VEXNUVEX-640523 format. One record per residue: x, y, z of N, C-alpha, C in turn. Coordinates in steps of 0.05 Angstrom, whole numbers, padded with zeros to 5 digits, always signed. Layout:
REM residues N
XYZXYZXYZ/...
//
This chain:
REM residues 440
+01059+01705+02392+01042+01713+02372+01049+01740+02376/+01038+01748+02405+01047+01781+02405+01062+01773+02414/+01082+01759+02432+01118+01763+02437+01126+01767+02414/+01123+01754+02393+01140+01754+02371+01137+01779+02363/+01109+01794+02354+01103+01820+02350+01120+01840+02363/+01125+01837+02386+01138+01859+02404+01172+01861+02383/+01172+01828+02397+01201+01824+02394+01213+01833+02363/+01193+01837+02347+01198+01845+02322+01195+01883+02317/+01182+01898+02337+01177+01926+02342+01201+01929+02357/+01213+01908+02372+01232+01918+02395+01251+01925+02376/+01258+01898+02346+01279+01897+02343+01286+01923+02319/+01259+01929+02302+01254+01947+02284+01266+01969+02298/+01255+01977+02314+01262+02007+02332+01288+02009+02332/+01312+01986+02356+01329+01986+02347+01349+01990+02326/+01336+01980+02298+01352+01979+02274+01352+02014+02270/+01325+02027+02276+01322+02046+02272+01354+02070+02276/+01346+02067+02303+01367+02074+02326+01393+02078+02311/+01402+02050+02313+01428+02042+02308+01432+02046+02279/+01413+02053+02264+01427+02062+02233+01425+02094+02235/+01407+02110+02250+01409+02145+02259+01440+02143+02270/+01441+02129+02290+01470+02123+02299+01492+02131+02283/+01495+02108+02267+01519+02102+02249+01518+02121+02224/+01498+02141+02216+01495+02157+02199+01511+02179+02209/+01499+02191+02232+01502+02208+02238+01535+02195+02251/+01548+02184+02266+01574+02176+02266+01586+02181+02249/+01581+02167+02218+01595+02172+02198+01604+02201+02185/+01582+02215+02177+01569+02243+02174+01590+02260+02208/+01597+02253+02222+01609+02273+02248+01636+02267+02244/+01645+02249+02228+01674+02223+02219+01690+02245+02202/+01660+02243+02171+01672+02264+02143+01684+02295+02155/+01672+02304+02177+01675+02328+02181+01693+02335+02193/+01698+02310+02217+01721+02309+02228+01751+02314+02218/+01751+02293+02192+01769+02282+02178+01771+02303+02166/+01765+02325+02150+01758+02341+02128+01771+02362+02152/+01763+02377+02173+01772+02389+02190+01800+02399+02213/+01800+02376+02227+01822+02370+02249+01826+02348+02243/+01834+02328+02225+01859+02305+02227+01892+02306+02229/+01904+02281+02247+01925+02292+02241+01937+02285+02211/+01959+02298+02208+01981+02299+02185+01984+02273+02181/+01997+02264+02153+02009+02243+02151+02031+02240+02162/+02047+02257+02173+02068+02259+02180+02070+02270+02211/+02049+02270+02219+02046+02275+02251+02063+02301+02255/+02060+02317+02248+02078+02348+02257+02061+02354+02275/+02033+02354+02285+02016+02368+02290+02026+02360+02324/+02034+02339+02331+02044+02328+02355+02058+02348+02369/+02070+02368+02347+02100+02375+02358+02088+02404+02349/+02070+02414+02333+02058+02447+02338+02036+02442+02321/+02016+02443+02341+01995+02430+02327+01981+02466+02318/+01991+02480+02321+01978+02510+02304+02001+02517+02281/+02013+02500+02281+02034+02507+02262+02046+02499+02237/+02030+02467+02249+02035+02447+02234+02024+02446+02203/+02032+02433+02191+02006+02426+02164+01986+02412+02167/+01957+02419+02164+01941+02404+02170+01936+02380+02149/+01916+02364+02159+01911+02349+02130+01892+02355+02113/+01875+02364+02117+01858+02372+02101+01866+02391+02080/+01881+02406+02070+01902+02411+02067+01908+02399+02044/+01926+02374+02059+01944+02356+02036+01924+02335+02023/+01909+02331+02034+01883+02305+02028+01884+02329+01988/+01876+02345+01998+01856+02362+01972+01891+02375+01951/+01910+02361+01956+01932+02380+01951+01933+02361+01914/+01942+02350+01913+01937+02328+01895+01919+02333+01870/+01893+02341+01875+01875+02340+01849+01875+02372+01854/+01879+02396+01867+01881+02425+01869+01904+02423+01852/+01927+02425+01842+01947+02414+01835+01942+02428+01805/+01927+02390+01797+01924+02385+01777+01901+02399+01773/+01883+02412+01786+01871+02436+01773+01865+02464+01769/+01891+02473+01783+01905+02495+01776+01921+02500+01755/+01929+02466+01761+01958+02481+01727+01945+02483+01703/+01925+02467+01702+01898+02482+01688+01886+02502+01676/+01895+02513+01707+01869+02534+01702+01893+02566+01712/+01919+02566+01693+01936+02584+01703+01950+02584+01723/+01955+02555+01736+01978+02554+01748+01985+02573+01782/+01952+02572+01795+01953+02600+01815+01946+02590+01842/+01953+02554+01846+01941+02536+01868+01960+02533+01882/+01958+02516+01902+01987+02515+01928+01995+02493+01913/+02032+02492+01912+02043+02475+01910+02051+02459+01936/+02051+02419+01937+02063+02420+01970+02082+02409+01961/+02099+02417+01969+02124+02408+01957+02143+02409+01999/+02124+02402+02016+02131+02389+02044+02139+02358+02047/+02122+02341+02039+02132+02317+02031+02151+02309+02019/+02161+02293+02021+02183+02272+01997+02168+02248+01984/+02140+02258+01962+02137+02236+01960+02138+02232+01930/+02150+02218+01919+02168+02214+01901+02154+02201+01872/+02140+02222+01865+02124+02216+01844+02129+02221+01823/+02154+02234+01822+02175+02239+01790+02177+02208+01779/+02172+02199+01794+02190+02168+01785+02162+02150+01763/+02147+02169+01766+02124+02156+01760+02119+02141+01730/+02130+02167+01711+02139+02158+01682+02151+02132+01668/+02175+02132+01688+02195+02113+01684+02185+02088+01683/+02168+02082+01703+02154+02052+01712+02135+02048+01708/+02116+02078+01687+02096+02067+01665+02110+02063+01642/+02131+02068+01635+02132+02055+01602+02159+02029+01611/+02155+02018+01633+02171+01990+01637+02155+01968+01628/+02129+01983+01636+02102+01969+01633+02103+01945+01647/+02098+01925+01626+02104+01882+01643+02130+01878+01655/+02158+01897+01648+02175+01879+01661+02181+01883+01692/+02156+01919+01692+02156+01913+01730+02135+01909+01738/+02113+01891+01727+02088+01878+01740+02097+01856+01739/+02075+01849+01764+02080+01826+01786+02055+01824+01792/+02037+01795+01782+02010+01778+01779+02024+01772+01803/+02008+01770+01827+02003+01746+01845+01976+01731+01856/+01986+01706+01856+01962+01677+01850+01949+01676+01879/+01922+01671+01875+01906+01690+01905+01910+01657+01927/+01924+01631+01916+01939+01616+01935+01960+01624+01946/+01981+01647+01943+02003+01662+01940+02004+01666+01973/+02022+01675+01984+02026+01683+02022+02003+01688+02029/+01998+01654+02040+01977+01651+02059+01988+01647+02083/+02012+01633+02082+02018+01635+02106+02035+01662+02125/+02043+01663+02144+02059+01685+02158+02091+01678+02145/+02098+01656+02145+02121+01654+02144+02134+01652+02109/+02159+01660+02110+02162+01665+02085+02195+01638+02084/+02210+01638+02104+02231+01623+02110+02230+01623+02130/+02226+01596+02141+02236+01587+02183+02266+01593+02170/+02278+01583+02161+02305+01565+02168+02324+01598+02169/+02314+01622+02167+02320+01648+02160+02324+01663+02186/+02336+01682+02207+02332+01694+02220+02299+01708+02223/+02316+01725+02203+02286+01739+02190+02264+01719+02181/+02244+01708+02194+02235+01686+02180+02208+01698+02164/+02200+01723+02166+02187+01738+02151+02200+01746+02127/+02240+01750+02123+02241+01755+02090+02239+01739+02075/+02224+01755+02054+02225+01734+02028+02247+01734+02008/+02259+01703+02004+02283+01701+01992+02286+01718+01969/+02264+01726+01956+02266+01739+01929+02276+01756+01929/+02259+01783+01951+02273+01804+01964+02302+01809+01977/+02303+01795+02003+02336+01794+01995+02347+01784+01972/+02348+01772+01962+02362+01770+01933+02370+01790+01914/+02342+01809+01912+02343+01831+01892+02353+01850+01909/+02355+01848+01931+02373+01870+01953+02404+01870+01951/+02408+01839+01954+02438+01835+01939+02448+01847+01918/+02431+01835+01906+02446+01837+01875+02449+01864+01865/+02420+01877+01871+02421+01909+01863+02445+01927+01872/+02456+01920+01900+02475+01929+01923+02506+01934+01914/+02498+01904+01895+02524+01899+01882+02532+01910+01859/+02512+01912+01837+02511+01925+01819+02519+01958+01813/+02505+01967+01841+02506+02000+01839+02537+02002+01861/+02543+01985+01878+02560+01984+01901+02565+02012+01914/+02537+02008+01928+02543+02028+01959+02541+02015+01977/+02542+01988+01982+02537+01975+02017+02555+01961+02012/+02557+01939+02032+02569+01922+02034+02551+01894+02042/+02544+01876+02028+02523+01855+02038+02542+01828+02044/+02558+01832+02047+02573+01802+02049+02574+01792+02082/+02570+01779+02093+02575+01774+02130+02547+01792+02134/+02525+01794+02129+02519+01814+02136+02483+01800+02143/+02468+01809+02161+02441+01791+02161+02419+01822+02153/+02393+01812+02139+02378+01824+02127+02354+01828+02138/+02341+01847+02159+02320+01851+02163+02308+01870+02141/+02284+01871+02148+02268+01867+02125+02230+01891+02145/+02225+01915+02139+02214+01921+02165+02189+01952+02142/+02165+01947+02144+02145+01963+02136+02158+01994+02132/+02175+02002+02111+02192+02026+02113+02211+02024+02136/+02233+02048+02129+02252+02043+02148+02250+02058+02173/+02214+02067+02181+02200+02073+02200+02207+02056+02225/+02195+02034+02204+02198+02017+02230+02220+01998+02240/+02246+01999+02225+02262+01993+02220+02265+02011+02240/+02272+02036+02241+02279+02055+02267+02278+02050+02297/+02251+02041+02300+02233+02043+02322+02255+02011+02333/+02265+01984+02309+02272+01962+02321+02286+01967+02322/+02314+01987+02307+02345+01986+02314+02335+01992+02348/+02326+02019+02351+02330+02030+02378+02324+02014+02399/+02300+01993+02396+02303+01971+02413+02322+01955+02423/+02330+01951+02404+02350+01926+02390+02386+01939+02404/+02378+01960+02404+02410+01966+02420+02410+01983+02451/+02385+01991+02458+02380+01991+02481+02381+01969+02506/+02394+01971+02530+02396+01945+02542+02367+01953+02565/+02352+01931+02570+02329+01926+02577+02328+01933+02599/+02350+01933+02626+02345+01936+02654+02371+01951+02658/+02379+01977+02643+02393+02003+02641+02376+02024+02664/+02390+02040+02676+02380+02051+02701+02364+02071+02688/+02372+02086+02665+02351+02107+02646+02356+02097+02632/+02338+02117+02607+02341+02110+02580+02364+02123+02556/+02370+02105+02545+02393+02111+02529+02380+02136+02510/+02410+02159+02504+02404+02182+02499+02403+02172+02465/+02383+02184+02444+02390+02182+02428+02397+02220+02409/+02418+02216+02399+02429+02243+02392+02431+02240+02352/+02429+02268+02343+02430+02267+02318+02440+02290+02302/+02460+02295+02288+02478+02326+02288+02454+02339+02278/+02450+02365+02280+02429+02387+02272+02430+02389+02248/+02430+02411+02221+02394+02394+02218+02383+02358+02218/+02385+02353+02230+02366+02323+02239+02336+02331+02210/+02330+02294+02208+02313+02286+02195+02294+02293+02205/+02269+02318+02205+02243+02314+02214+02235+02301+02239/+02230+02280+02240+02218+02259+02245+02234+02237+02265/+02255+02248+02266+02275+02233+02290+02266+02236+02315/+02269+02254+02327+02250+02269+02357+02221+02260+02356/+02210+02256+02345+02170+02243+02336+02172+02222+02346/+02191+02199+02325+02191+02175+02324+02199+02165+02352/+02232+02177+02363+02242+02169+02382+02220+02168+02411/+02208+02188+02422+02194+02188+02442+02161+02183+02429/+02156+02173+02410+02124+02173+02399+02118+02145+02420/+02134+02123+02430+02118+02106+02449+02119+02110+02481/+02146+02132+02480+02142+02140+02498+02163+02121+02521/+02173+02108+02506+02195+02080+02522+02205+02083+02545/+02213+02067+02558+02228+02076+02582+02261+02065+02575/+02259+02053+02553+02289+02039+02543+02303+02060+02533/+02301+02080+02507+02312+02105+02496+02297+02132+02501/+02309+02148+02493+02291+02178+02488+02315+02197+02479/+02294+02217+02468+02311+02235+02441+02317+02250+02454/+02353+02258+02452+02367+02282+02473+02384+02302+02455/+02371+02299+02427+02376+02324+02409+02403+02324+02394/+02413+02353+02391+02427+02351+02377+02458+02341+02379/+02472+02331+02363+02496+02310+02369+02521+02334+02379/+02510+02356+02363+02537+02377+02361+02541+02381+02403/+02512+02386+02407+02516+02401+02432+02515+02376+02456/+02516+02353+02446+02509+02329+02468+02526+02321+02483/+02538+02325+02514+02558+02324+02528+02553+02309+02545/+02528+02294+02555+02522+02261+02585+02535+02251+02565/+02553+02238+02607+02566+02207+02600+02557+02184+02592/+02565+02174+02581+02549+02145+02590+02537+02144+02564/+02523+02115+02556+02518+02097+02535+02492+02123+02519/+02496+02126+02486+02486+02129+02470+02484+02127+02443/+02458+02135+02431+02450+02122+02400+02451+02143+02381/+02480+02155+02369+02483+02169+02344+02464+02156+02319/+02440+02187+02303+02437+02179+02273+02458+02191+02269/+02461+02166+02242+02485+02183+02220+02472+02185+02199/+02450+02208+02179+02443+02200+02153+02459+02215+02145/+02465+02194+02116+02489+02210+02094+02480+02188+02060/+02474+02220+02047+02464+02238+02044+02451+02251+02067/+02446+02272+02075+02433+02284+02107+02407+02290+02095/+02383+02279+02109+02357+02291+02109+02352+02311+02120/+02362+02346+02129+02349+02350+02101+02369+02372+02077/+02397+02370+02088+02410+02389+02068+02429+02367+02045/+02432+02348+02049+02441+02336+02031+02470+02336+02042/+02492+02336+02050+02507+02340+02057+02518+02314+02072/+02540+02306+02065+02556+02285+02066+02559+02282+02094/+02556+02262+02106+02559+02261+02142+02574+02233+02151/+02588+02239+02176+02608+02224+02191+02592+02231+02215/+02600+02208+02241+02594+02206+02275+02608+02234+02273/+02593+02248+02298+02599+02271+02313+02611+02270+02333/+02587+02259+02343+02600+02247+02382+02632+02230+02383/+02632+02208+02375+02653+02199+02379+02670+02185+02406/+02645+02170+02424+02661+02162+02446+02660+02136+02448/+02673+02123+02470+02664+02093+02462+02641+02089+02471/+02630+02095+02490+02601+02084+02492+02582+02085+02472/+02589+02094+02454+02568+02105+02428+02566+02079+02410/+02546+02084+02402+02518+02062+02381+02510+02074+02361/+02517+02076+02336+02512+02080+02308+02497+02067+02293/+02482+02091+02277+02456+02075+02255+02463+02086+02234/+02468+02094+02218+02469+02096+02196+02451+02094+02177/+02433+02117+02170+02407+02123+02148+02425+02131+02120/+02419+02106+02105+02424+02112+02087+02416+02112+02054/+02385+02117+02060+02356+02117+02048+02369+02140+02013/+02395+02158+02018+02395+02174+01993+02421+02167+01987/+02439+02141+01991+02453+02143+01979+02455+02123+01961/+02443+02136+01937+02443+02126+01919+02450+02141+01878/+02460+02132+01870+02477+02142+01854+02452+02170+01822/+02429+02169+01836+02419+02181+01826+02412+02215+01834/+02418+02214+01864+02422+02229+01889+02455+02248+01884/+02476+02228+01895+02496+02229+01906+02526+02215+01893/+02551+02224+01890+02568+02206+01875+02570+02185+01895/+02574+02157+01881+02576+02136+01898+02610+02126+01902/+02619+02144+01929+02653+02140+01932+02665+02115+01936/+02649+02101+01952+02652+02077+01967+02627+02059+01976/+02635+02031+01976+02609+02003+01993+02605+02016+02018/+02595+02023+02031+02584+02032+02057+02594+02010+02066/+02609+02009+02097+02610+01988+02103+02610+02000+02143/+02577+01991+02146+02570+01996+02176+02568+01979+02194/+02560+01973+02214+02551+01964+02235+02518+01957+02230/+02502+01979+02217+02478+01982+02226+02471+02006+02194/+02457+01991+02179+02455+02007+02158+02415+02006+02145/+02413+02026+02150+02383+02029+02144+02382+02043+02107/+02368+02027+02090+02356+02032+02063+02326+02029+02059/+02313+02047+02035+02291+02048+02038+02284+02035+02008/+02250+02019+01996+02253+02026+01964+02237+02051+01957/+02225+02065+01990+02209+02092+01970+02225+02106+01958/+02262+02112+01968+02273+02130+01952+02286+02123+01938/+02294+02094+01937+02302+02090+01917+02290+02074+01890/+02275+02071+01886+02265+02071+01861+02235+02083+01863/+02229+02100+01879+02205+02119+01883+02179+02102+01893/+02176+02078+01896+02157+02059+01908+02146+02069+01937/+02141+02092+01940+02138+02103+01977+02112+02077+01986/+02088+02075+01960+02072+02072+01972+02083+02032+01979/+02094+02018+01970+02098+01999+01972+02103+01995+02012/+02105+02002+02019+02122+02011+02048+02136+01983+02059/+02164+01991+02050+02184+01976+02050+02210+01983+02056/+02221+01978+02072+02256+01977+02069+02276+01955+02092/+02300+01962+02088+02315+01940+02098+02341+01942+02115/+02345+01931+02124+02367+01933+02147+02397+01911+02134/+02416+01926+02136+02443+01896+02136+02455+01910+02161/+02460+01887+02183+02460+01891+02198+02483+01866+02201/+02507+01871+02219+02526+01863+02228+02525+01837+02255/+02523+01851+02271+02520+01832+02295+02488+01818+02297/+02494+01791+02298+02463+01774+02300+02448+01783+02310/+02451+01779+02337+02441+01788+02374+02423+01812+02368/+02437+01833+02351+02426+01852+02346+02402+01856+02322/+02413+01842+02296+02391+01839+02286+02372+01816+02291/+02371+01794+02313+02354+01779+02325+02335+01796+02339/+02346+01818+02359+02330+01834+02366+02310+01850+02351/+02319+01863+02332+02303+01879+02314+02273+01861+02303/+02278+01835+02288+02265+01816+02285+02248+01806+02298/+02250+01806+02327+02228+01807+02349+02217+01826+02362/+02224+01854+02351+02210+01880+02347+02181+01883+02325/+02182+01872+02301+02178+01872+02285+02147+01852+02285/+02164+01825+02307+02148+01799+02304+02121+01810+02328/+02134+01827+02343+02112+01833+02359+02104+01855+02356/+02112+01874+02332+02095+01897+02331+02073+01896+02309/+02084+01882+02294+02070+01867+02258+02063+01843+02254/+02074+01833+02273+02066+01797+02265+02093+01799+02230/+02108+01803+02232+02121+01807+02215+02118+01824+02191/+02128+01825+02165+02114+01847+02146+02117+01837+02114/+02084+01844+02110+02080+01833+02083+02085+01815+02065/+02082+01796+02056+02087+01780+02042+02093+01797+02018/+02062+01791+01992+02055+01815+01973+02075+01827+01971/+02085+01853+01993+02101+01884+01980+02129+01874+01981/+02135+01853+01984+02163+01848+01982+02165+01833+01955/+02143+01815+01947+02148+01799+01918+02148+01821+01908/+02136+01847+01902+02123+01861+01888+02155+01871+01877/+02155+01884+01910+02188+01901+01920+02210+01887+01899/+02208+01859+01902+02242+01843+01888+02227+01846+01861/+02202+01849+01846+02203+01848+01823+02212+01870+01803/+02208+01890+01821+02210+01923+01820+02243+01927+01817/+02258+01923+01840+02288+01912+01844+02301+01902+01821/+02288+01879+01820+02296+01867+01794+02295+01874+01773/+02278+01894+01759+02274+01914+01731+02298+01926+01733/+02300+01944+01748+02322+01959+01760+02352+01948+01752/+02356+01921+01761+02384+01908+01760+02391+01900+01732/+02369+01887+01726+02360+01872+01692+02356+01902+01674/+02353+01936+01685+02353+01957+01658+02390+01957+01662/+02402+01948+01673+02432+01951+01662+02449+01920+01651/+02429+01905+01642+02434+01890+01626+02438+01887+01598/+02427+01914+01588+02420+01924+01563+02425+01939+01556/+02447+01953+01575+02458+01989+01570+02480+01982+01544/+02471+02003+01520+02479+02000+01498+02464+01992+01480/+02433+01978+01487+02403+01976+01461+02401+01994+01465/+02394+02009+01442+02378+02022+01440+02340+02019+01450/+02338+01999+01438+02311+01988+01426+02307+01987+01466/+02319+01988+01483+02306+01989+01512+02302+02004+01525/+02286+02012+01542+02281+02031+01573+02317+02045+01583/+02309+02075+01585+02334+02082+01594+02343+02066+01624/+02369+02063+01627+02377+02043+01651+02360+02067+01677/+02356+02054+01699+02333+02076+01711+02348+02087+01735/+02382+02093+01738+02395+02108+01755+02397+02125+01733/+02401+02128+01705+02406+02142+01692+02390+02165+01685/+02356+02149+01682+02336+02166+01680+02339+02193+01710/+02343+02171+01733+02333+02193+01761+02368+02213+01754/+02383+02204+01763+02408+02225+01746+02404+02244+01721/+02386+02239+01710+02381+02263+01686+02362+02282+01702/+02339+02273+01710+02316+02289+01722+02325+02315+01742/+02349+02290+01764+02355+02312+01776+02386+02326+01771/+02394+02321+01760+02409+02352+01746+02392+02369+01740/+02373+02355+01721+02361+02384+01700+02337+02401+01725/+02326+02385+01747+02324+02396+01768+02340+02422+01780/+02368+02423+01795+02378+02425+01809+02388+02445+01794/+02393+02450+01758+02404+02475+01742+02388+02487+01748/+02356+02481+01748+02332+02493+01740+02324+02513+01759/+02332+02501+01786+02327+02518+01824+02346+02531+01828/+02369+02520+01814+02387+02542+01825+02390+02570+01800/+02378+02574+01777+02374+02592+01764+02347+02613+01776/+02328+02585+01793+02308+02606+01798+02317+02626+01822/+02334+02613+01839+02339+02622+01870+02372+02653+01854/+02386+02645+01839+02392+02667+01829+02377+02693+01831/+02353+02681+01808+02343+02702+01798+02327+02721+01814/+02304+02708+01836+02300+02723+01856+02312+02732+01863/+02343+02732+01879+02367+02737+01903+02348+02742+01929/+02334+02722+01936+02312+02720+01955+02343+02699+01976/+02336+02692+01962+02351+02666+01979+02364+02646+01975/+02372+02630+01986+02400+02616+01975+02415+02584+01983/+02424+02571+01973+02419+02539+01969+02442+02527+01975/+02451+02514+01988+02478+02505+02000+02498+02495+01967/+02526+02494+01970+02534+02484+01951+02539+02458+01962/+02552+02436+01941+02564+02415+01942+02584+02416+01932/+02604+02390+01942+02633+02390+01927+02635+02364+01906/+02647+02372+01881+02641+02345+01867+02660+02326+01871/+02640+02302+01858+02650+02275+01867+02644+02253+01841/+02672+02235+01851+02669+02214+01817+02652+02194+01835/+02641+02188+01819+02612+02163+01826+02629+02142+01811/+02633+02119+01827+02650+02089+01817+02632+02077+01810/+02604+02082+01805+02580+02072+01802+02584+02082+01761/+02568+02106+01759+02579+02112+01728+02607+02127+01716/+02628+02130+01734+02639+02140+01730+02646+02174+01719/+02615+02177+01728+02617+02208+01726+02617+02229+01747/+02630+02250+01745+02642+02274+01768+02618+02293+01766/+02602+02290+01791+02584+02316+01792+02571+02319+01820/+02570+02341+01828+02555+02351+01851+02528+02329+01866/+02525+02329+01888+02504+02321+01898+02473+02336+01885/+02458+02318+01880+02431+02332+01875+02414+02322+01885/+02416+02328+01912+02390+02311+01936+02364+02319+01934/+02352+02292+01947+02322+02287+01936+02307+02315+01948/+02322+02333+01972+02306+02350+01986+02322+02378+01975/+02318+02396+01972+02333+02427+01972+02336+02437+01998/+02355+02447+02013+02350+02466+02033+02356+02501+02033/+02339+02508+02030+02334+02532+02018+02335+02547+02045/+02350+02566+02043+02352+02583+02070+02338+02623+02052/+02324+02630+02067+02322+02661+02065+02330+02677+02075/+02345+02693+02053+02354+02720+02060+02351+02734+02070/+02363+02761+02085+02359+02782+02087+02336+02777+02110/+02316+02801+02111+02295+02805+02130+02279+02793+02131/+02274+02767+02117+02260+02742+02120+02270+02720+02154/+02246+02726+02171+02260+02710+02187+02246+02681+02188/+02230+02685+02179+02208+02657+02180+02200+02654+02151/+02224+02640+02139+02221+02618+02111+02189+02608+02096/+02184+02602+02119+02165+02573+02114+02141+02583+02117/+02128+02599+02124+02110+02630+02123+02117+02646+02102/+02138+02660+02098+02143+02671+02073+02124+02658+02055/+02141+02633+02047+02141+02613+02027+02102+02603+02026/+02093+02595+02044+02066+02601+02045+02046+02625+02040/+02053+02640+02041+02044+02661+02031+02042+02666+02001/+02051+02653+01989+02065+02654+01965+02044+02617+01951/+02032+02611+01973+02019+02584+01962+02038+02561+01956/+02058+02567+01981+02083+02540+01959+02076+02527+02002/+02084+02505+02000+02079+02482+02037+02106+02480+02027/+02119+02485+02058+02150+02470+02059+02155+02461+02080/+02177+02457+02097+02184+02445+02127+02195+02462+02134/+02197+02486+02151+02210+02499+02162+02228+02483+02183/+02259+02494+02187+02278+02486+02195+02274+02484+02228/+02264+02495+02240+02259+02491+02275+02246+02458+02266/+02231+02443+02254+02232+02424+02253+02260+02406+02251/+02275+02415+02240+02296+02410+02233+02317+02412+02255/+02311+02427+02272+02338+02439+02306+02354+02460+02291/+02336+02466+02274+02361+02493+02258+02342+02517+02265/+02358+02539+02257+02330+02564+02256+02307+02563+02231/+02288+02580+02242+02268+02584+02217+02270+02596+02194/+02296+02611+02191+02314+02618+02158+02306+02593+02141/+02315+02563+02148+02311+02545+02128+02282+02541+02117/+02280+02517+02098+02262+02501+02094+02278+02479+02074/+02256+02451+02081+02264+02434+02065+02242+02438+02047/+02245+02425+02016+02228+02420+01990+02239+02415+01985/+02214+02385+01979+02224+02360+01960+02230+02374+01929/+02250+02354+01922+02251+02355+01886+02239+02328+01875/+02219+02311+01895+02219+02295+01877+02186+02294+01867/+02176+02319+01863+02141+02323+01853+02156+02308+01816/+02115+02311+01815+02116+02315+01787+02127+02340+01768/+02144+02333+01745+02143+02356+01732+02127+02384+01724/+02111+02379+01721+02084+02398+01723+02089+02412+01743/+02083+02401+01771+02090+02415+01797+02117+02430+01804/+02139+02422+01797+02168+02432+01800+02169+02448+01783/+02158+02442+01758+02152+02469+01737+02145+02493+01756/+02121+02488+01753+02105+02515+01765+02125+02528+01799/+02137+02513+01808+02147+02521+01838+02166+02545+01824/+02190+02528+01812+02216+02550+01800+02202+02565+01785/+02179+02562+01773+02172+02600+01769+02166+02624+01780/+02145+02602+01809+02135+02627+01818+02161+02634+01843/+02185+02618+01846+02199+02621+01862+02222+02641+01853/+02224+02645+01819+02247+02665+01807+02228+02688+01808/+02212+02678+01812+02184+02712+01809+02181+02730+01835/+02190+02712+01855+02180+02724+01879+02198+02755+01879/+02183+02761+01899+02203+02796+01903+02187+02803+01934/+02203+02813+01948+02199+02828+01974+02175+02846+01973/+02146+02855+01982+02135+02874+01979+02140+02898+01995/+02143+02921+01991+02152+02947+01997+02137+02958+02013/+02146+02955+02041+02128+02964+02074+02120+02990+02056/
//
């Protein structure tokens, strides 16, 4: 009995100590997360003092909504390409894009053991092929489809697949500036001995094999891109995340060895975290699959099933064209919003006289039959005149953007997302058009 009382006292004492420690740890974590956690896009790894801290990023959604109700004097965060402009379309779609997953579904790791990419859901693969055929933006015949947790994982997988395992030095990875800001960080994140970031493709002069990343339309400036280095030992990866008819005229079905796409920019469902690669070479597709197998033991089957339903809804929205009772086709909806926003943005820039935007040549879209200029998901804004740090200048007006230095170019440039909710974008253009330089 005495031993039991001692044991009980001992246990209660330690429970109290443990409880206190857990609470202190929780409080410390809350303070830490609130004040100094790494932002969602990891820019702090590149420049801790000048990158965008996560405390402000976490508050932005509620802050913007609140400040819009109180006169529109709050922070406008257009740093990330969060595609919330599509929310209204999908809300109106209702049950047509709703998918219910039963409790017994997706129990197994395996989706299709007969497929090279054994975690690829057949429904998702079929919906990808169907959508590409309707839009006409990519060849899918004689291609292997590899699914990944966003195009970010596919990017890592393709670098792994293309780099020889026994090379004397890491494979060089390049992209023409301005390049996607996360390419350098993602390439060097694992500090791999297989590959390393080698910078701007325009300045690359090293002999030997290399990987060139070709993003077209380009993130951040919206330009149409082709390979720059063009040497015999080069391997090309085409990132076509924005090659969809709401952003740019579809001029031909892309037919490259490796093509990357993502659900987030095609339909706006960034939270699903899915991307897919169309790969010609079976061995490369196999190595990419092996990387994802080791990295995450496959890709969420539930996410793929939901994405399949969404892609099917996009395709089926074109089965009812001309029927006024049905929802507006998806790409028509996206095109109309982007056209309105770019007209609105150019008007604001012209009024302020402090900035400039790139011009794009018109092209005829084989999908819609419409001739129009590109209207990218990001605006590549340049501060003219004496403004040298455009990001800091806009931040002083409570507009968060991403500066040109993250894309390998001058700080006179910033990248601005055009995919926010309507009220946020309207407030941004209103504020931009009213900007003036303060007198010295």
